[in-house]
N, C-alpha and C positions, 0 to 999 in steps of 0.2 A: 475549565471541564481539555480546552484545546493544549493545554501546556501537561495535564499529566498523561496527558496520553500518548504526546510526545514526548514525555519522556522513561514513561516504560516500550517507548521502541527506539530511542535514542538506547538503556540501559540491556536490551536485547542485540540491537548493534554491536555494543564493544562490547559487552562480555561474554555473552550466550554464544549467537551465531559465530565464531573466530573459533570456537574449542569445538566445535559439528566438522568435516565437510563440506565446502561450496558444492550445492543435491540442487542450484535454483533454474525448477527447469520453463523461469521467466525472465526477459530483460524489459521495468526493471525487480530489482529483487522484489519480495511480496514486503518486509520492509521498510523501502527504499519509495515502493506502489502507493501503500497506504503515510507516510513520511509526510507526500507529500499530498495527498489524495486532504491530510484534514490539511496540511498549510491552507492546500483553496479551496477545500468545502469547508470545513471545519469540523470540531468533533464528532459530529452525529456521522453527516450524511458522509466522512471524509472514512468511516469509522468503516460505517454497512460498505462503502463498494471494499475496503480493507479486506473485510472478511470476506466479500462475493465474489474479489479475486483471490483468496486461498482458500475458498470450496472450489474450488478451478484445477485445487494443486492437488490430479490424482493421476499412476497412469494415465489411461482412458484421453488424455488432455497433450494433442504435443507441443504444447507451451509457446516460445517464442517472442515479439517481440508486443508487449501491452501497454501502450499508455495508460494515464490515466489524462478520460475526457477532459474534455478543450469545455470550460465556465462559460457556458450560453450570455449573454451580453442580455441585459433587457431591451424590446425595441421599446422608446418614447414614443411617440408619434407628436 
């Protein structure tokens, strides 16, 4: 699943996104954010984080720097 989702993002970034003017209000872009989230958290949680980010992309949100959250390490006692 992870490779499939990353493949879709690759296609978007290389074939669809270049056809549109740059208008992203976030850094990194939503596609770069989702790609990194999937690489860090896996297909399902990474996609969920990407969807949440895309839902914030509207005129009432100021945007800005919004990195993928750091993965918490499990504490072993």
